[in-house]
N, C-alpha and C positions, 0 to 999 in steps of 0.2 A: 337754411339748413343745408349742409353739404355732406357728401359721402367721403369718408376718410380714404385717402389714396396713399398707397405705398410708393416709394421711389421706383420708377420703372426703368430708368436708364442712368448712365453716368454722363455728366456734363463733359463735352469735348473741351480740351485746353485751348484749341484754336479752331476757328470756323473757316470753311472754305468760301468766305465771302469776299476776299481780297480787300483789305483796308486795315482798319485798326485792329491790333491783336489784343487778346485777353490776357491778363496776368493769371498766374496759377491761383490767385486768391479771389478771383471774381466769384460772386455768389451764383448759385444755380439759377436763380430767378432774374439774373441780369443778362441782357443780350448785348454783345458788342455793337458799337456804332459802325455803320457801313457807309462807304463812300457813295453808294447808289441811293437814289431818293427813297426807295422802298424801305431801306434800313432805318430811316428816321421817322417812320410812322408805324402805327400799330398793325397787328395782324388783321383786325377787323377793317381798318381803313384800306389796307392793301386788297382785301377780299372784295369789299364793296365798290372799289374803284376799278376792278378788273372786269371788263365786259365778258370775258370767258368764264367767269365764276358767278354770273348773275343768278343762276338756278341755285347754286350752293348758298349764296348770300341770302336769298329769299327764305330758304329753309332754316338758316341760322336765325334770321330775324323772327320767323314765326315761332320758333322754339325758345325765343328770348335769350339766346346764348350770345348774341353779338356784343353785349356789354361786357361779358367775361373776357372776350378777346380784345377788348379795348383797354384792359387793365395792365398794370406793370408786371404782373405775374407771368413767368415764362412758359410758353406752350410750343409744341410742334403740331402743325396742322397738315394733314394730307387732304388736299382739296380736289374733289372730282370736277373735271371740266364739263362745261355744258355739252349735252348731247352724248355723253359717255355713260350715263346711268339712267335708270328708269325713274324719271322725275315724277311721273303721274302716280306711280305706286307709292312713293313717299308722301305725296300730297294727300293720300287717302288716310294716312295715320293721324291719330289725334296728337295733340301737342306733346304730351308726356312720352308717348311711344316714339314720336319723331326724335325727341331729344335723346332718349335712351338707346334706341336701336340704330339711329343713323348718325346724328351729330356727334355724339360722344364716341362713336366708333372711329372717328376721323381726327380726334384730338387727344394728345397725351401731354402730361406734365413734363417740363424740362425740354432741353434742346437735343434733338436727335438728327445729326447731320449725315447725309449720304456722302461718304468719303472713303476711298480705298475699298478694301474688301470688308463687307459687313454681313453678319448672319445673326440677327437678334430676334427676340420676341418682344414686341412692344405691348405694354399694358396700358390700354387706353382708359379714358375717364369713366367708361361704363364697366371697368374691370375685365374687359375682354383682352385676349392675347392674340396679336397678329404678327406674322413673320415680316420682318423688314430686312431684305437681303439684296445682294448684288455686288458687283465689282466693276465700276464704270457705268454700267446700266443697272438700274435699281427697280425694285418692286415692293409694294406693300400689300400684304394678303394676296400675293400672286398677280396683282394689277400693276401694269407698267407705269413708272413715274416718268412723265413727259419732261418736266422741268423740275430739277431738285434744288434745294437750298436757296430759296428766295428769302432774303432776310427781312426782318421787321424789328421794330424797337423792343418788342416783347416776345420775340421768338423767331421761329423759322417755319417756312411753308414749302411743301412739295406739291406740285400740280400732277394729278393722276388722270389716266385715261380710263376711268371707271371708278366704282365705289367699292369699298370693303364690304364683304357680306356679313351681316349680323346673324349669329346663331345664338339662341338662348342657351343657357346651361340647363342641365336636367332639372334642377330645382326651380328655375324660372319657368320652365315649360309646364310644370305642374299647375301654374297659375293661368296658363293660356291655352293649354291643349283642349281640344274638343272631345266631348263624350267621355271624359275621365273624371267627372265631378265627384264620384264616390271616393276615388283614390285621392284626389286633390283635397277634399274636405277632411279626410282622415289625417293626412300629412300636415295640413295647415293647423289642425287643432293642437299640434305640439309646438307651434311657432311662437316665439317670444321676442319682442323688440325692447331693448333696454338702452339707456344712455351710457355711452362710453365716457366715464368720468375722467380717465387719464388723458384722453386726446381731445376732449371738448374744451373750448376756451371760455373761462368764467367771465361773467359780467358783474353787474352790481347785485347786491342783496336787496330785494324788494319785499317789504312786509315780512321779513324774517326768512324769506325763501330765496335761495341762490338761483340767479338767472344765468343764462349762457349766451354769449355773443355768437359763438359758433358751436352748435351742438352736434355731436357725432353719435349716430344711432347704430347699434349692432343688433342684427337679427340672428337668432340661433334657433335650432330645432333639436329637441332631445330625442326625437324618433330617429333622425338620420344618424345621431351619435350611437344609438342602440344598434342600428343596422351597420355600423362601421362604414358608412358611405358619405363622403364629403361631396354631396351632390351640387353644391354651389362653388366648389373649388375648380377654377379654370385650369389648374395644372394637374387635375386628376382625370381619369377616363374610365367610364363605366358603360355597360349595357344594361338597360332598365326595361324590364317587361312591365308595361303599363296596361292593366286591364281596362277595357271599356266598362261602362256602367253595367252592361249585361253580364260580362264575364265576372266582374266584381261580385255582383249579387248571387250568381250561380255558385261561385266558390265559397262565398260567405255561408250560404245555406248548407253546403256540403260539410264545411268545417264545423259549423254550429252544432251539428248533431253529436259531435264528440265532446261538447262542453255542456252537458245537461246537468246543471246544478239545481239544488233545492235549497230552500231557505235555511234549514237546519239539518246538518249531516251528522250522523252518529257513527262512531268507530269504536272498536274494542281498544281499551287502554291496556294493551298487553304488558307493557312494562310494569304495571302494578299487579299483575297476576301473582298470586301466592302458589298456585298450582296450575296444571294444564287445563283444569276445568274452571278457571277463573271467569268472572262475569263483569269485571270492571269495564266501564265505558266512559266516553267523553264526547262532547258535541261541539260543533263550530257553526256559527250563524253568519251568513253572508247575504249581500244583495245579489241574489242568484242571476237576475237578468243582466245587471251591470257587469258582473264578473264574466258571464258567458260572452257577452258582446265584446268586452275588452280583449279577452284572450283570443276570441275568434278573429278579430281584426288584426291583432298582433301576429297571429300565425299566418294570416293571409298575406301580409306584406313582407314577412321576414326572409322570403326566398325569391324576391323579385329582382334583386340587383346583383350584378357580377362585375368585378374589377377587370378591366381589359388588360391590366398588367399581370394578372394571375396566369401562370403558365397553362392552367386548365382551360382558360377562356380565350386566349389570344387568337385562336383560329376563327372566332366569330367575327373579328374585324379584319380578317385576311392575313394574319400573321401566324407563323408556326404551323405545325401539323394538326390535323383534325384530332380531337379527343372525344371519346364517347362519354365524357363526363363534363358537366359544368359545375363550378364551385361558387357558391354565393358569398357575399361579403360577411355572412354570419357563419361561414365555413361548412355549410350543408352541401353535400355532393349529390347532384341530380344525374341520373343515369340515362335520361331520355332527351338529350339536348335538341335533336332534330325535331322531335314531336313538339317540344315546347316552342321552338322558333317557328314551326310551321303554322302556328295559330296567328301569326302576324298579319294584320290587315293593312298596316301602314308603318313604314320605317322612317324615322325622322332624325336627320343629323343634328347634333347639338355641338356646342362649343367644347364640351368635355365628354363626348361619347355619342351614343345612339339610344333613342327610345324606340322600342318595338311595341306599337299599339296592338294588343292581342284581344281577340274576341272570345277566347277561351283560355283557361289556365290548365295545362295538362300535367299537373303535379301528380306524382304517385303519392297517395296518402301516407304510406309507410316510410317514405323518404322525407316527409315534411311534417304534417300536422298530426299523424297517428302512427308514430314509429314503433318498431319492435322494441320490447323492453326485456333486457337481460338482467336478472337479479342474482347476484352472488351471495350465498349465505354468509360469507365472511364479512360482508359489509352491512347486510340488512337483517341479521338476526335481532329480533326485538326482545325475545326472552327464550329461555330454554330450561328444561327440567329433566332431572335424572341423568344428566350427561355432562360432559366437559367438552371443550373445543380446543383445538390446537392448530395454529396457522403454520402450514408447512410449505416451504419453497420446493417446487418440483422442476427439475431439469428434464427437458424433453427434446433433445437435439434432433431426433428423427421425426419430430412432429407426430408422434404416436397418438397423442391425446386429442389435440385440437387442429391438427394439420400442420403443414410445413412452415407456416408463417409464425406460429407460436412456439418459441423455443424454451420458454420458461414461464411459470405462473405460480400463484400461491393458492393453495387449497386448504379449506377449513375442515379438518378432521373432527367429526362429531362421534363421540364414543360413550358408552354407558359408564356410569360412575361405579357400578358394582356388578357382581356376578349375576344378580337377579333384577337389574334395572333395565329399562328401555328408554331411549331418548325421546323427548317431545320437544319439538322446535317450532317457534313461531317466526315467520319471515315476513317482514313488511314488503309491500309492493309499491314502488314509487312511480309517480308521474302517470297514474292510471286515468284514462279518459273513459267516457261513456261509449265504449267501443266494444265490438265483439272480437274476442281474442281466442286463438288456439293456444292451449297450455302444453308445454313440454317440460320434462325433467331430464337434465343431462347427468347421467351417472358415470362416475369414473371407474375404470377397471380396477379390480382388486390389487393388481400388481403395483399400482401407484403408491399404496400405503404399506401393504404387507403381502405375504404369500397366501393369505386367506382367500380362497377361491369361491366362497359362498356368495350368493346374490343377495341384494337388498330385497325386502318386501315392505312396501310403504303405502300408507294412505295419505290422501291430500284433502283437506277441508278448507274451503274459502269462506272467510268472514267478510261481509260487505253490508252496505246500507241500502235498504230497499227504497223504492220510489216514494213510499209513504213516510220515510225518515226513520224506520225501525231497523234494528240490526237483524241480519238473516245469515244463514249458513247454506252453502252449496257443497254437496259431497260428490267429489269425483269418483268414478268407478270404472273398472276395466271393461265391463260389459258395455257400458254406454260409449266409452271411447272407441271400442272396437266397432260398434255399430255406426258411429260417425265415419270411420275410415272406410267401411265396406258399403255404406249406403243402405244398410239394413234398417228394419223397424227399430226405432229407439225405445229402449226399456224405460221404465220409470226411474227418475232420479232417486237414489236410495235415501232413506231417512236417517241412516246411520252408516258408519264405516266398520268393516270387519275383514276377516281373511278373504271373503269372496269378492270384496270390492278393491282389494289391494293390487298394486303394480309391482312386477318383478323385472329385474334387469338382467342382462347378460354380463356376468362379471369378467369376461375375457376381452372386453372392448369398451371403448367410450360409447355408451349406449344412450341415444336420445329417444326417450319414450314419450309418445303422445298420451296425455292423460285426460284430455277433454277440451270442451269449448264453453265459454261463458260470455254473456253480454252484460256489462255493468249498467245498471239502470241510472246511476248518477256518476258524475265525474269527481275526481279527487285532485287532479293536476291543476294546481292553483290555490289549493286550500292551505298549503304549507306542509312542512315535513312532519308535523305532529299528527296529521290526520290522513291516514292511509289504510286501505284494506290490508288484510294479511292472509297468509296461507299457513295452515297448521299441518306439519308433517309428523306422522306417528307410525309406530311399528305395531301391527296387530297380533304378533305371535304371543304365545304363552311361554313364559320363561320356565314353567314347570312341565312343559311338553317336550319330551326328549326328541321327538321327530322334528318339531319346529326348530329347536336349538341346533340340531344337527344339519338342518336343511338351509337355514337362512342366517345371515350375520345381523347383529344388532347395531353395528357401526353404520353410520350414514355416509355414503360416498356421493353426496349430491354436490355437483359443481355449480350448476345453474338451474334456476327456474326461468324459462323463456316464455314470454307472452307475445305471440305474433298475431297481428291483425289478420283476420280471415281473408281479406282482400289480397294480402301479400302472398299467402299460401296459394290461393286460387290462381293468381297471376303466374307464380313460378311453376305451378303444375301445368299450365297451358304452354309456357315457354319450353318446358322439358318434354 
């Protein structure tokens, strides 16, 4: 069984051997006959008969590769001379590692001649890529070539004053790195090896089963595809934070708290409500432990890898200017790069980047596994009553509403259907974890829609699934929210909402109002779009009360509901 090799170089039309010339129609695997004796015998014969290559020859023989260099297939060999490399270190390797890490690093398919000015990258038999450069004097992987272009009947050999240095790629290192078993096991669980039917050579059919003379196997990994990281690609370059088993377990336990699922989760089926007091519900049943474990591990690994070609990350490998942000291959931006890299206990160079073995993962939860959630009514209204909606484009060249970066946006205007109606709106909350969130409502100024300067007065009721699987309601109230802000004694959570529990905004500005805090006992992120908690927004005024009608608007100028993890607010408060 062999590993399929791509053509790594172009056959030279003429070799610097002095003697018989090649025609333009010579096959890549044919080597010109040379006038010197070495040109008439194979590469293996030349190696085994050269006393300066006795160490190299013994390693070839031990790895059972000498027969390959005795065939007619054309190869180029970069052969390290005796005494120029650490023979004892390579003798310690087992046969398969010796073949993969040493022997195949010094052999490439086809003929690569040192002639004139060259600046190539040679793909050797182990799929590694080494620089082959020079102009008169030549080197391979930075090692000086003492004698170039020694011909053989099946290729060419260059004698080197040292050995090429093998580096595993990042994917290979997952299989050999110490103290990263948890990470390795997770990645390897997504690995699949299949037969490459297109490039395998068919043999006879035996008992109705197709056999193959030369079978080519392809190993793929769906997890690396999900992470947009070609970790086995020698032409790519990455920085990979590899957590030790200790770091992996600690981060797993931290993330796991955000994915507390139960076997059967109930939610309101708001779309089926006939009125704002509807009671329709639906349930979803899952394997709670399996789902929690799966999502926890996926969140743990999704922000470990950074492309070194990304402008945000180049400073990590000494290129470009320092950036205060790293960007992962899944496009997540991390704002504490120095803190993340400071956990490195060992930095290992790879053939396609660097592994940072870290003893802790300093992720900010709100940037990774427990993000802030911004909910626009225009997208997440699940049902509405006694009102109509209109999507309105708003130009804001001065950044009056959301700041200078937002020049235009769309706002959903929610307004009553009649002179005596009040809007009731149910808004679904997507991607909710079993996390403690601070809730905010972003009210737009009245000038965005009309010249009406009256404020909103609104109540907010949260529908969620309790830990026992039953539906429950949490009523936000201004008194409770104010006590949270001031650190005062918390009042009881109200059993109903009314004028005294409602929130009022400043109609002359974009007003972000804190409406309270809530910890979800169960997670919804992973159950699918049909199973979400919701927030019911209502207006408590009486349409027959002249004072109410003259004091408050019934239009809803709600731009966003924002759910911020408490840790995020606490961190920003300390920073400020």
